[in-house]
Steps between C-alpha positions, in 0.01 A plus 500: 500500500827306466742535214507224242789259529761582238720222365756517219243329278223752568755778461609356166137485390442859613809632322421320179797265524259210479147518365221277618475363149868403510454340839211300361720380215771393746246284682418291193590133557595240243621141495740562211791683671509251787485193275786634289707576808422159649635331187821702533504429876481124444775526238726683748426242769575220254831667417611536863389142571710384206800691634469319833482164320800580277714604798401200713853364559669838524538780751307705245184340632502754785478814283254311278283422802522861614376612158225240517410622847473862391242397241316272743462758777361747250192282478405722793466793259268303276299377797477854631342615177262204506391606849390830345333317207698719261696234312213348303165637402358152562461500877547128566833499316633738766396255771651196327833667419514671839455171685768330288744782573411487868574129518838550333611766749296390807269802509138382549299698247177571691682606815729722298201668332350609831834598648589704193166679503584640844847592375342724237251644748759579767824535305795583726280558805672340798274252675250485213698400189548120525775505236696790641875440500647712775799719433807314636652662805852377429705320237444164667122532464546611139717199411286259701186602312679460166612151599131397476531305827224707667286458189522120488450476875182707470370303199546158662350626826204643309444178304504272804286743699232492231526122467424486873201730450639804678530869410693784657307799633621696196368233263166498680472866408536458124367147434117490506351236726322337207836448323706366789411136437602547136835647609563199725398260223730677256797455736422133556476431127828681443679306776354173371637580156847560638488178704393301194784644293750424777365145534520445125862616495586273793323201344664545161841604630491791256574823684537717191227742611723607787748633245246637253255650750580499873866607502444760225215645705726531803771663290260732321288626788761753625472663156124532549557642850743752345230603251211506746691737727513758222120537485441670836798464736659836568188688398299688764244301701217734402176442304594731210582280202731749334720468810468141622565306179798492266502437124832363370620546145661170401610328180280276285606162649393614846178657369424170326561292811303726734205549263559877507465518878802726506233762422384448853373847583282497190367160602407630844317799356286289268545134594245388242719612209639190321874440505542576128349851541721608791783639282250726324348605832851579624548751219189679617574496874880513523495863612261419786676201655831407661720356225840341563693536170781283636272198514534233768861591575409866530222413744740302716752784493222720637410242767863463605554875509208529741620202702857622535374849573304364792811331635700820467 
């Protein structure tokens, strides 16, 4: 007879840190919290868009576009939650909002859902986790990843590959055969949308979207790469969740933008817990997970310490 698999969550349940009744309450979904946050989200986006417009003829447009870009790239966090169907209780709202976010940041929603499912199944397992970000082997690799150049190269390659009706061997593993045509159709619709927008800008001579959307996205994506590295990079490539995932304690603005995904270890333990319940779940599990009190900067200090240690 084999021993039962023990995870920090089952240990917390066994030790009374978290009761099954509490866990059930954490799993309750509601449209209210997400709708309220979406209103605030749109207000923030309207503010940063206004700042870009007000600084149009000034060098200040560059920091304004960076700020705009930071908000825009965080649509990934909202889309991520929609993939898990934990933003809204109404299921179709998750699909609608997730697809809108995916179009904004060029992350096809259906493909991302299947890819992310394997990420949760095989977190930090080399060769199995399709979203694994390898630990940089030197400072050049570290800086190059943060530049977002590898990211954009991969996203454009992925989009055109799907438009052409092709999958990698890795994608063939996690995308069911019955869904592959839908993945290709999704990519073609997305590319058609981009082409139509580009054609409309060319026909009208109004290239404002480059300054309100495209350039801000390019400026903001390194910030998202900086954040994404803090989730797993530098943690052991083992299946144990209390070792392979990092929770970062960050201030309210960052928690707002990332839809509480700084509580990343908690999310991996119970991925069906809605974003608004993660802070409460953290209070219950914080003694069973890896917590970085220094936030994103603290996580990168840890990554760099490991990196420089390897070089020494």
